[in-house]
N, C-alpha and C positions, 0 to 999 in steps of 0.2 A: 534681715534675719539669721540668726545666731547658734550656730548649732553646736551644743553641750554632747562631749562624748568623756567616758570616761572608763578604765581597766582597774580591776581590783583583784589582783593576785593576793592568795593566802595557802598555807602550806593546808594540805585534805586532811594529811595526819593528825590535826591539833582542833581540829573541828570538825567532827559527827554527825552534823545536820546542817543542812544547805542553811543557805541567806536566801531572804524573799528580797520582792524588787525594792521595798522599801525597806528596809534594813541593806543595802546596797543603795541606794539612792542618800540614805544618811551618814557611810562609809563615804561613799564619792564626797558630799557636799563639809563631811570635817575634813577629808585630805584635800577640799578648793582652799577650805578654811585657814588650814594649816601653812599650803603652800602660799596666800594671799601676808599672812603674816614673816614669814620666813624672806619675804620680797622682801617687804617694808623692812624688815629688822637690817636685808640687806642692802637698803638704800641708805637706812640710820650708818651703819658699819661705814661707807662708805663713804658720804661726807663728813665723819670724822678723822676718814683714814687725809682726805682732802686736805681739811683745815690741819692735823699735828706737818702732814708737808711743807704747805707753805711755812711754817712755824720752822721746820727742822730748814728749811731754806735761810727764814729770815739768821736764824740761828748761826747758823755757818760763814754768811754773810756778815757778821757781826765779828764772829772769831775769825774771817779773817781782816776784816777791819783792825784787827786788834794786835794780832800777828804785825801788819805793815804798821804802826802804829812802834809796837815794842822793838821791831829792829834798825826800827828808822834813830828811836831812843839809843840804843845801845856802840850805835856806826859812830 
């Protein structure tokens, strides 16, 4: 069994009316959807970062190899 708990805070000065249980549930559902979307985006960004890090490592290796070749040619 999974329990879902939520907490919604808002500035009471901005809101003169009370929220109903259904409205709070809708707000929580929207927050959960937003959080899920942000987690998916985070995963995508982390995957892209990993790909770019691999590319940087490969390019640095190629650069070092070229530096050695140039050094050998000049000596």
